[in-house]
N, CA, C and O atoms as CSV, one atom per row, in Angstrom:
chain,resi,resn,atom,element,x,y,z
A,1,MET,N,N,134.857,107.694,21.818
A,1,MET,CA,C,135.981,108.350,22.250
A,1,MET,C,C,136.320,109.557,21.368
A,1,MET,O,O,136.789,110.562,21.902
A,2,LYS,N,N,136.141,109.519,20.254
A,2,LYS,CA,C,136.295,110.609,19.301
A,2,LYS,C,C,135.348,111.855,19.576
A,2,LYS,O,O,135.659,113.045,19.514
A,3,LYS,N,N,134.101,111.289,19.898
A,3,LYS,CA,C,133.163,112.404,20.285
A,3,LYS,C,C,133.567,113.100,21.484
A,3,LYS,O,O,133.345,114.310,21.534
A,4,ALA,N,N,134.127,112.522,22.460
A,4,ALA,CA,C,134.439,113.101,23.710
A,4,ALA,C,C,135.631,114.175,23.471
A,4,ALA,O,O,135.659,115.263,24.047
A,5,ASN,N,N,136.550,113.761,22.608
A,5,ASN,CA,C,137.682,114.633,22.307
A,5,ASN,C,C,137.145,115.861,21.616
A,5,ASN,O,O,137.540,116.983,21.936
A,6,LEU,N,N,136.221,115.655,20.645
A,6,LEU,CA,C,135.565,116.736,19.938
A,6,LEU,C,C,134.840,117.765,20.790
A,6,LEU,O,O,134.919,118.978,20.597
A,7,VAL,N,N,134.099,117.159,21.786
A,7,VAL,CA,C,133.376,118.011,22.758
A,7,VAL,C,C,134.376,118.730,23.624
A,7,VAL,O,O,134.148,119.914,23.871
A,8,TRP,N,N,135.408,118.186,24.094
A,8,TRP,CA,C,136.464,118.964,24.832
A,8,TRP,C,C,137.119,120.016,24.049
A,8,TRP,O,O,137.395,121.086,24.593
A,9,ALA,N,N,137.388,119.801,22.824
A,9,ALA,CA,C,138.033,120.678,21.976
A,9,ALA,C,C,137.081,121.884,21.762
A,9,ALA,O,O,137.506,123.038,21.817
A,10,LEU,N,N,135.806,121.590,21.520
A,10,LEU,CA,C,134.852,122.735,21.341
A,10,LEU,C,C,134.660,123.479,22.587
A,10,LEU,O,O,134.543,124.704,22.540
A,11,LEU,N,N,134.617,122.849,23.690
A,11,LEU,CA,C,134.498,123.471,25.025
A,11,LEU,C,C,135.670,124.444,25.276
A,11,LEU,O,O,135.432,125.595,25.644
A,12,LEU,N,N,136.864,124.027,25.095
A,12,LEU,CA,C,138.088,124.756,25.222
A,12,LEU,C,C,138.110,125.984,24.292
A,12,LEU,O,O,138.402,127.106,24.707
A,13,ALA,N,N,137.788,125.716,23.016
A,13,ALA,CA,C,137.678,126.823,22.087
A,13,ALA,C,C,136.685,127.882,22.505
A,13,ALA,O,O,136.960,129.077,22.395
A,14,GLY,N,N,135.472,127.431,23.010
A,14,GLY,CA,C,134.499,128.418,23.419
A,14,GLY,C,C,134.995,129.233,24.604
A,14,GLY,O,O,134.824,130.451,24.646
A,15,LEU,N,N,135.636,128.526,25.603
A,15,LEU,CA,C,136.183,129.337,26.806
A,15,LEU,C,C,137.107,130.306,26.419
A,15,LEU,O,O,137.049,131.409,26.962
A,16,THR,N,N,138.023,130.055,25.494
A,16,THR,CA,C,139.082,130.973,25.150
A,16,THR,C,C,138.521,132.123,24.313
A,16,THR,O,O,139.078,133.221,24.335
A,17,SER,N,N,137.448,131.901,23.587
A,17,SER,CA,C,136.992,132.929,22.744
A,17,SER,C,C,136.081,133.841,23.491
A,17,SER,O,O,135.916,134.965,23.015
A,18,VAL,N,N,135.452,133.512,24.617
A,18,VAL,CA,C,134.688,134.334,25.443
A,18,VAL,C,C,135.329,134.803,26.680
A,18,VAL,O,O,134.655,135.390,27.527
A,19,SER,N,N,136.661,134.571,26.853
A,19,SER,CA,C,137.352,135.033,28.011
A,19,SER,C,C,137.346,136.609,28.077
A,19,SER,O,O,137.542,137.284,27.067
A,20,VAL,N,N,137.122,137.137,29.265
A,20,VAL,CA,C,137.114,138.529,29.460
A,20,VAL,C,C,138.389,138.956,30.210
A,20,VAL,O,O,138.759,138.401,31.245
A,21,HIS,N,N,139.067,140.026,29.592
A,21,HIS,CA,C,140.316,140.467,30.249
A,21,HIS,C,C,139.990,141.704,31.212
A,21,HIS,O,O,139.449,142.726,30.789
A,22,ALA,N,N,140.347,141.529,32.474
A,22,ALA,CA,C,140.228,142.693,33.351
A,22,ALA,C,C,141.259,143.628,33.011
A,22,ALA,O,O,142.439,143.283,32.971
A,23,VAL,N,N,140.831,144.930,32.736
A,23,VAL,CA,C,141.837,145.922,32.288
A,23,VAL,C,C,141.769,147.058,33.286
A,23,VAL,O,O,140.703,147.560,33.641
A,24,GLN,N,N,142.914,147.425,33.704
A,24,GLN,CA,C,143.062,148.608,34.605
A,24,GLN,C,C,142.913,149.871,33.737
A,24,GLN,O,O,143.527,149.971,32.675
A,25,GLN,N,N,142.157,150.759,34.163
A,25,GLN,CA,C,141.911,152.084,33.584
A,25,GLN,C,C,141.920,153.200,34.549
A,25,GLN,O,O,141.362,153.091,35.641
A,26,ARG,N,N,142.553,154.297,34.168
A,26,ARG,CA,C,142.629,155.520,34.963
A,26,ARG,C,C,141.232,156.071,35.315
A,26,ARG,O,O,140.343,156.051,34.464
A,27,ASP,N,N,141.023,156.557,36.540
A,27,ASP,CA,C,139.736,157.132,36.853
A,27,ASP,C,C,139.414,158.263,36.000
A,27,ASP,O,O,138.274,158.358,35.544
A,28,TYR,N,N,140.305,159.128,35.739
A,28,TYR,CA,C,139.985,160.360,34.894
A,28,TYR,C,C,139.664,159.980,33.427
A,28,TYR,O,O,138.999,160.722,32.703
A,29,HIS,N,N,140.180,158.759,33.011
A,29,HIS,CA,C,139.720,158.414,31.612
A,29,HIS,C,C,138.338,157.641,31.614
A,29,HIS,O,O,137.575,157.709,30.651
A,30,LYS,N,N,138.061,156.903,32.749
A,30,LYS,CA,C,136.796,156.147,32.810
A,30,LYS,C,C,135.613,157.077,32.616
A,30,LYS,O,O,134.630,156.710,31.973
A,31,ALA,N,N,135.707,158.325,33.189
A,31,ALA,CA,C,134.653,159.226,33.107
A,31,ALA,C,C,134.448,159.691,31.583
A,31,ALA,O,O,133.311,159.934,31.179
A,32,VAL,N,N,135.392,159.792,30.877
A,32,VAL,CA,C,135.372,160.281,29.502
A,32,VAL,C,C,135.128,159.047,28.494
A,32,VAL,O,O,134.256,159.062,27.626
A,33,ILE,N,N,135.893,158.127,28.691
A,33,ILE,CA,C,135.828,157.021,27.696
A,33,ILE,C,C,134.812,155.915,27.999
A,33,ILE,O,O,134.209,155.326,27.102
A,34,GLY,N,N,134.652,155.663,29.282
A,34,GLY,CA,C,133.856,154.595,29.710
A,34,GLY,C,C,134.465,153.301,29.315
A,34,GLY,O,O,135.650,153.100,29.580
A,35,LYS,N,N,133.733,152.382,28.685
A,35,LYS,CA,C,134.173,151.009,28.339
A,35,LYS,C,C,134.514,150.843,26.848
A,35,LYS,O,O,134.855,149.746,26.406
A,36,ASP,N,N,134.430,151.826,26.158
A,36,ASP,CA,C,134.677,151.821,24.673
A,36,ASP,C,C,136.149,151.932,24.384
A,36,ASP,O,O,136.696,153.018,24.190
A,37,CYS,N,N,136.772,150.773,24.362
A,37,CYS,CA,C,138.257,150.780,24.165
A,37,CYS,C,C,138.667,151.414,22.886
A,37,CYS,O,O,139.733,152.026,22.824
A,38,LYS,N,N,137.865,151.298,21.845
A,38,LYS,CA,C,138.207,151.804,20.552
A,38,LYS,C,C,138.352,153.329,20.436
A,38,LYS,O,O,138.888,153.849,19.457
A,39,VAL,N,N,137.865,154.012,21.449
A,39,VAL,CA,C,138.039,155.512,21.518
A,39,VAL,C,C,139.545,155.813,21.542
A,39,VAL,O,O,140.004,156.745,20.882
A,40,CYS,N,N,140.288,155.044,22.284
A,40,CYS,CA,C,141.750,155.247,22.279
A,40,CYS,C,C,142.519,154.275,21.268
A,40,CYS,O,O,143.373,154.672,20.475
A,41,HIS,N,N,142.139,153.064,21.392
A,41,HIS,CA,C,142.709,152.115,20.519
A,41,HIS,C,C,142.276,152.111,19.032
A,41,HIS,O,O,141.688,151.156,18.523
A,42,ASP,N,N,142.576,153.138,18.435
A,42,ASP,CA,C,142.118,153.547,17.048
A,42,ASP,C,C,142.857,152.760,15.989
A,42,ASP,O,O,142.498,152.806,14.812
A,43,GLN,N,N,143.846,152.066,16.381
A,43,GLN,CA,C,144.605,151.232,15.409
A,43,GLN,C,C,144.406,149.659,15.648
A,43,GLN,O,O,145.093,148.811,15.078
A,44,GLY,N,N,143.474,149.400,16.479
A,44,GLY,CA,C,143.096,148.065,16.823
A,44,GLY,C,C,143.319,147.836,18.384
A,44,GLY,O,O,144.114,148.511,19.038
A,45,LEU,N,N,142.579,146.873,18.883
A,45,LEU,CA,C,142.738,146.719,20.346
A,45,LEU,C,C,144.044,146.092,20.782
A,45,LEU,O,O,144.415,146.168,21.954
A,46,LYS,N,N,144.727,145.484,19.865
A,46,LYS,CA,C,146.022,144.868,20.306
A,46,LYS,C,C,147.205,145.849,20.007
A,46,LYS,O,O,148.362,145.465,20.174
A,47,GLN,N,N,146.949,146.999,19.605
A,47,GLN,CA,C,147.912,147.996,19.279
A,47,GLN,C,C,147.835,149.158,20.284
A,47,GLN,O,O,146.805,149.413,20.907
A,48,TYR,N,N,149.078,149.904,20.418
A,48,TYR,CA,C,148.997,151.088,21.184
A,48,TYR,C,C,148.183,152.092,20.579
A,48,TYR,O,O,148.077,152.038,19.353
A,49,PRO,N,N,147.552,153.053,21.232
A,49,PRO,CA,C,146.844,154.191,20.614
A,49,PRO,C,C,147.818,155.046,19.906
A,49,PRO,O,O,148.976,155.216,20.288
A,50,SER,N,N,147.244,155.622,18.763
A,50,SER,CA,C,148.115,156.570,18.063
A,50,SER,C,C,148.159,157.971,18.863
A,50,SER,O,O,147.315,158.261,19.710
A,51,ASP,N,N,149.134,158.727,18.534
A,51,ASP,CA,C,149.162,160.051,19.110
A,51,ASP,C,C,147.922,160.905,18.724
A,51,ASP,O,O,147.500,161.800,19.457
A,52,GLY,N,N,147.413,160.604,17.635
A,52,GLY,CA,C,146.139,161.299,17.197
A,52,GLY,C,C,144.996,160.941,18.169
A,52,GLY,O,O,144.151,161.783,18.476
A,53,ALA,N,N,144.980,159.770,18.617
A,53,ALA,CA,C,143.883,159.432,19.591
A,53,ALA,C,C,144.063,160.237,20.894
A,53,ALA,O,O,143.074,160.753,21.414
A,54,CYS,N,N,145.351,160.373,21.468
A,54,CYS,CA,C,145.590,161.056,22.690
A,54,CYS,C,C,145.318,162.530,22.423
A,54,CYS,O,O,144.776,163.213,23.291
A,55,LEU,N,N,145.676,163.040,21.251
A,55,LEU,CA,C,145.510,164.538,21.005
A,55,LEU,C,C,144.188,164.944,20.710
A,55,LEU,O,O,143.938,166.144,20.604
A,56,LYS,N,N,143.226,164.002,20.552
A,56,LYS,CA,C,141.746,164.425,20.441
A,56,LYS,C,C,141.383,165.127,21.797
A,56,LYS,O,O,140.664,166.126,21.793
A,57,CYS,N,N,141.861,164.621,22.904
A,57,CYS,CA,C,141.488,165.206,24.214
A,57,CYS,C,C,142.612,165.959,24.821
A,57,CYS,O,O,142.328,166.894,25.569
A,58,HIS,N,N,143.825,165.672,24.596
A,58,HIS,CA,C,144.983,166.346,25.225
A,58,HIS,C,C,145.750,167.273,24.187
A,58,HIS,O,O,146.174,166.791,23.137
A,59,ASP,N,N,145.910,168.531,24.483
A,59,ASP,CA,C,146.604,169.493,23.636
A,59,ASP,C,C,148.047,169.512,23.992
A,59,ASP,O,O,148.379,169.816,25.138
A,60,VAL,N,N,148.982,169.188,23.030
A,60,VAL,CA,C,150.388,169.110,23.336
A,60,VAL,C,C,150.975,170.490,23.780
A,60,VAL,O,O,151.877,170.568,24.615
A,61,ASP,N,N,150.415,171.560,23.178
A,61,ASP,CA,C,150.862,172.908,23.584
A,61,ASP,C,C,150.504,173.227,25.008
A,61,ASP,O,O,151.286,173.839,25.734
A,62,GLU,N,N,149.270,172.795,25.428
A,62,GLU,CA,C,148.924,173.089,26.794
A,62,GLU,C,C,149.635,172.183,27.725
A,62,GLU,O,O,149.879,172.579,28.864
A,63,LEU,N,N,149.997,170.970,27.326
A,63,LEU,CA,C,150.767,170.060,28.211
A,63,LEU,C,C,152.263,170.637,28.292
A,63,LEU,O,O,152.859,170.573,29.367
A,64,ALA,N,N,152.845,171.175,27.213
A,64,ALA,CA,C,154.096,171.846,27.253
A,64,ALA,C,C,154.125,173.042,28.290
A,64,ALA,O,O,155.062,173.251,29.060
A,65,LYS,N,N,153.018,173.766,28.209
A,65,LYS,CA,C,152.925,174.913,29.122
A,65,LYS,C,C,152.928,174.447,30.586
A,65,LYS,O,O,153.666,174.975,31.418
A,66,LYS,N,N,152.113,173.477,30.869
A,66,LYS,CA,C,151.938,172.960,32.254
A,66,LYS,C,C,153.269,172.299,32.831
A,66,LYS,O,O,153.492,172.309,34.041
A,67,THR,N,N,154.065,171.777,31.991
A,67,THR,CA,C,155.251,171.073,32.324
A,67,THR,C,C,156.471,171.847,32.079
A,67,THR,O,O,157.575,171.313,32.180
A,68,ALA,N,N,156.321,173.115,31.753
A,68,ALA,CA,C,157.441,173.993,31.366
A,68,ALA,C,C,158.394,174.167,32.668
A,68,ALA,O,O,157.893,174.285,33.787
A,69,ARG,N,N,159.695,174.176,32.472
A,69,ARG,CA,C,160.684,174.481,33.501
A,69,ARG,C,C,161.413,175.731,33.056
A,69,ARG,O,O,161.316,176.117,31.891
A,70,SER,N,N,162.124,176.356,33.933
A,70,SER,CA,C,162.800,177.652,33.612
A,70,SER,C,C,164.355,177.520,33.755
A,70,SER,O,O,164.867,176.547,34.307
A,71,GLY,N,N,165.013,178.466,33.270
A,71,GLY,CA,C,166.434,178.490,33.437
A,71,GLY,C,C,167.199,177.327,32.793
A,71,GLY,O,O,166.947,176.957,31.646
A,72,GLU,N,N,168.133,176.766,33.556
A,72,GLU,CA,C,168.966,175.687,32.998
A,72,GLU,C,C,168.101,174.469,32.796
A,72,GLU,O,O,168.558,173.630,32.020
A,73,GLU,N,N,166.925,174.217,33.360
A,73,GLU,CA,C,166.156,173.092,33.278
A,73,GLU,C,C,165.092,173.251,32.120
A,73,GLU,O,O,164.212,172.406,31.949
A,74,ARG,N,N,165.219,174.369,31.343
A,74,ARG,CA,C,164.213,174.632,30.297
A,74,ARG,C,C,163.968,173.489,29.337
A,74,ARG,O,O,162.821,173.283,28.941
A,75,TRP,N,N,164.969,172.740,28.942
A,75,TRP,CA,C,164.882,171.681,28.017
A,75,TRP,C,C,164.475,170.290,28.698
A,75,TRP,O,O,164.381,169.254,28.039
A,76,GLN,N,N,164.256,170.357,30.000
A,76,GLN,CA,C,163.847,169.115,30.672
A,76,GLN,C,C,162.289,169.069,30.656
A,76,GLN,O,O,161.697,168.342,31.455
A,77,ASN,N,N,161.689,169.762,29.843
A,77,ASN,CA,C,160.178,169.720,29.767
A,77,ASN,C,C,159.868,168.439,28.921
A,77,ASN,O,O,160.275,168.317,27.766
A,78,PRO,N,N,159.137,167.512,29.555
A,78,PRO,CA,C,158.879,166.168,28.939
A,78,PRO,C,C,158.009,166.353,27.676
A,78,PRO,O,O,158.037,165.503,26.787
A,79,HIS,N,N,157.237,167.454,27.590
A,79,HIS,CA,C,156.363,167.677,26.438
A,79,HIS,C,C,156.996,168.598,25.416
A,79,HIS,O,O,156.379,168.821,24.374
A,80,ASP,N,N,158.153,169.138,25.628
A,80,ASP,CA,C,158.846,170.052,24.695
A,80,ASP,C,C,160.370,169.981,25.009
A,80,ASP,O,O,160.866,170.935,25.609
A,81,ASN,N,N,161.095,169.002,24.676
A,81,ASN,CA,C,162.452,168.846,25.176
A,81,ASN,C,C,163.450,168.890,24.073
A,81,ASN,O,O,163.141,168.825,22.883
A,82,LEU,N,N,164.665,169.004,24.531
A,82,LEU,CA,C,165.896,169.145,23.698
A,82,LEU,C,C,165.939,168.064,22.597
A,82,LEU,O,O,166.225,168.377,21.441
A,83,HIS,N,N,165.674,166.871,22.928
A,83,HIS,CA,C,165.812,165.774,21.917
A,83,HIS,C,C,164.773,165.608,20.968
A,83,HIS,O,O,165.024,165.383,19.784
A,84,TYR,N,N,163.512,165.716,21.458
A,84,TYR,CA,C,162.363,165.428,20.567
A,84,TYR,C,C,161.425,166.657,20.319
A,84,TYR,O,O,160.493,166.602,19.517
A,85,GLY,N,N,161.707,167.701,21.010
A,85,GLY,CA,C,160.623,168.783,20.915
A,85,GLY,C,C,159.384,168.359,21.401
A,85,GLY,O,O,159.260,167.905,22.538
A,86,LYS,N,N,158.379,168.487,20.547
A,86,LYS,CA,C,156.922,168.163,20.945
A,86,LYS,C,C,156.570,166.875,20.272
A,86,LYS,O,O,155.414,166.460,20.364
A,87,ASP,N,N,157.484,166.202,19.595
A,87,ASP,CA,C,157.217,165.095,18.705
A,87,ASP,C,C,157.431,163.669,19.375
A,87,ASP,O,O,157.327,162.648,18.695
A,88,LEU,N,N,157.708,163.635,20.612
A,88,LEU,CA,C,157.863,162.270,21.267
A,88,LEU,C,C,156.497,161.550,21.356
A,88,LEU,O,O,155.517,162.111,21.846
A,89,PRO,N,N,156.462,160.291,20.869
A,89,PRO,CA,C,155.141,159.628,20.989
A,89,PRO,C,C,154.635,159.514,22.464
A,89,PRO,O,O,155.432,159.238,23.360
A,90,CYS,N,N,153.418,159.710,22.695
A,90,CYS,CA,C,152.831,159.633,24.008
A,90,CYS,C,C,153.049,158.434,24.654
A,90,CYS,O,O,153.351,158.463,25.847
A,91,VAL,N,N,152.936,157.251,23.993
A,91,VAL,CA,C,153.113,155.958,24.692
A,91,VAL,C,C,154.563,155.653,25.087
A,91,VAL,O,O,154.799,154.598,25.675
A,92,GLU,N,N,155.514,156.489,24.808
A,92,GLU,CA,C,156.859,156.296,25.202
A,92,GLU,C,C,156.937,156.644,26.718
A,92,GLU,O,O,157.838,156.168,27.410
A,93,CYS,N,N,156.057,157.419,27.197
A,93,CYS,CA,C,156.124,157.764,28.728
A,93,CYS,C,C,154.862,157.319,29.393
A,93,CYS,O,O,154.893,156.995,30.580
A,94,HIS,N,N,153.771,157.282,28.715
A,94,HIS,CA,C,152.512,157.167,29.339
A,94,HIS,C,C,151.881,155.798,28.953
A,94,HIS,O,O,151.779,155.396,27.794
A,95,GLY,N,N,151.475,155.138,30.053
A,95,GLY,CA,C,150.699,153.813,29.804
A,95,GLY,C,C,149.412,153.820,30.600
A,95,GLY,O,O,149.426,154.061,31.807
A,96,GLU,N,N,148.301,153.559,29.935
A,96,GLU,CA,C,146.990,153.557,30.606
A,96,GLU,C,C,146.839,152.300,31.414
A,96,GLU,O,O,146.346,152.366,32.541
A,97,HIS,N,N,147.230,151.169,30.907
A,97,HIS,CA,C,147.005,149.928,31.650
A,97,HIS,C,C,148.151,149.432,32.496
A,97,HIS,O,O,147.944,148.646,33.420
A,98,GLN,N,N,149.378,149.883,32.193
A,98,GLN,CA,C,150.569,149.452,32.970
A,98,GLN,C,C,151.386,150.677,33.150
A,98,GLN,O,O,151.574,151.470,32.227
A,99,PRO,N,N,151.886,150.833,34.378
A,99,PRO,CA,C,152.788,152.050,34.669
A,99,PRO,C,C,153.974,152.087,33.774
A,99,PRO,O,O,154.467,151.056,33.316
A,100,LYS,N,N,154.439,153.299,33.524
A,100,LYS,CA,C,155.584,153.444,32.632
A,100,LYS,C,C,156.479,154.566,33.275
A,100,LYS,O,O,155.955,155.562,33.773
A,101,LYS,N,N,157.776,154.392,33.256
A,101,LYS,CA,C,158.717,155.387,33.593
A,101,LYS,C,C,158.907,156.390,32.504
A,101,LYS,O,O,158.799,155.967,31.353
A,102,PRO,N,N,159.167,157.626,32.684
A,102,PRO,CA,C,159.438,158.490,31.538
A,102,PRO,C,C,160.659,158.076,30.836
A,102,PRO,O,O,161.673,157.711,31.431
A,103,LEU,N,N,160.534,158.142,29.467
A,103,LEU,CA,C,161.681,157.810,28.611
A,103,LEU,C,C,163.004,158.434,28.995
A,103,LEU,O,O,164.068,157.843,28.808
A,104,CYS,N,N,162.922,159.659,29.545
A,104,CYS,CA,C,164.186,160.417,29.880
A,104,CYS,C,C,164.921,159.744,30.998
A,104,CYS,O,O,166.137,159.871,31.134
A,105,SER,N,N,164.139,158.996,31.830
A,105,SER,CA,C,164.767,158.395,33.025
A,105,SER,C,C,165.741,157.227,32.600
A,105,SER,O,O,166.481,156.729,33.448
A,106,ASN,N,N,165.746,156.809,31.359
A,106,ASN,CA,C,166.647,155.861,30.945
A,106,ASN,C,C,168.144,156.357,30.866
A,106,ASN,O,O,169.097,155.588,30.988
A,107,CYS,N,N,168.266,157.781,30.638
A,107,CYS,CA,C,169.620,158.342,30.623
A,107,CYS,C,C,169.818,159.438,31.673
A,107,CYS,O,O,170.930,159.672,32.147
A,108,HIS,N,N,168.696,160.113,32.029
A,108,HIS,CA,C,168.821,161.306,32.932
A,108,HIS,C,C,168.284,161.016,34.343
A,108,HIS,O,O,167.468,160.118,34.549
A,109,THR,N,N,168.758,161.782,35.269
A,109,THR,CA,C,168.330,161.580,36.676
A,109,THR,C,C,167.347,162.605,37.132
A,109,THR,O,O,166.937,162.532,38.291
A,110,PHE,N,N,166.925,163.559,36.337
A,110,PHE,CA,C,166.009,164.590,36.724
A,110,PHE,C,C,164.608,163.996,36.940
A,110,PHE,O,O,164.219,163.027,36.287
A,111,LYS,N,N,163.885,164.585,37.844
A,111,LYS,CA,C,162.555,163.998,38.210
A,111,LYS,C,C,161.424,164.744,37.678
A,111,LYS,O,O,161.487,165.945,37.417
A,112,TYR,N,N,160.297,163.958,37.506
A,112,TYR,CA,C,159.059,164.539,37.085
A,112,TYR,C,C,158.040,164.228,38.149
A,112,TYR,O,O,157.269,163.276,38.032
A,113,ASP,N,N,158.041,165.028,39.177
A,113,ASP,CA,C,157.199,164.736,40.389
A,113,ASP,C,C,155.686,164.387,40.060
A,113,ASP,O,O,155.092,163.510,40.688
A,114,LYS,N,N,155.108,165.105,39.064
A,114,LYS,CA,C,153.717,164.963,38.797
A,114,LYS,C,C,153.424,163.913,37.727
A,114,LYS,O,O,152.272,163.785,37.312
A,115,HIS,N,N,154.428,163.154,37.264
A,115,HIS,CA,C,154.247,162.103,36.267
A,115,HIS,C,C,153.358,160.991,36.793
A,115,HIS,O,O,153.622,160.400,37.841
A,116,LYS,N,N,152.271,160.711,36.022
A,116,LYS,CA,C,151.409,159.613,36.519
A,116,LYS,C,C,151.835,158.412,35.702
A,116,LYS,O,O,151.642,158.291,34.493
A,117,GLU,N,N,152.480,157.472,36.550
A,117,GLU,CA,C,152.804,156.267,35.824
A,117,GLU,C,C,151.588,155.305,35.475
A,117,GLU,O,O,151.786,154.259,34.858
């Protein structure tokens, strides 16, 4: 009886250690990153990527130019805004594996039509 319990315990341990997680990845990142999760997850696979990992490929100044607004909406730029300037962590608004709403939408009602959740 003890041998059977040991076999079951080893079997269950083996199954959990080799389980594969299906992970959703954006098409435009698949082409660049492939399946090497560590390219982005530079702080470990169970941690969010650092801004440094994002900024290897994405230039915050270019992003700020692309998302710039004019007039009274000038400070509604998600990449250069009144509250955080250009220093808002990327993962506050962007999620590779799960959709996220822009942090601004917690308090404001303005829209970011091109935001990729």
